[in-house]
C-alpha positions, 0 to 999 in steps of 0.5 A: 530784631535785636538779640543782645546775649550777656555775659556769654550766655544765652537768653534763657540762662539770663533769664532764668538767672533774673527770675532767681534773682527777683525771688531773692529781692522777694525773699530778703526785702520781704522777710525782714519786712515781715519780720519787723512788722509783726516784732515792732509793728512798724512798716518799713517803706524801703524794705516794701519798696525793694519786694516791690521792685523784686515782684516788677523783675519778676513779673518782668521775667516771666513776661520774658520768658514767655514771649521768648517761647512763642519767638522760638515756637513760630520759628 
């Protein structure tokens, strides 16, 4: 298996940064979407897409974390 470590950090550090980044994306895009929806009743497609990308990134980061934990336990 090939191991990737970007920016000189360990994979657990990168994973925690991805989780933080995903939550930030969800808060920003989801928050703007929620505010605009309740304020004007508009459904903004770009905000929905942005929040969905954050959710997908968050799910991917949690799957990656679980796979890494299983690999570390099997060693």
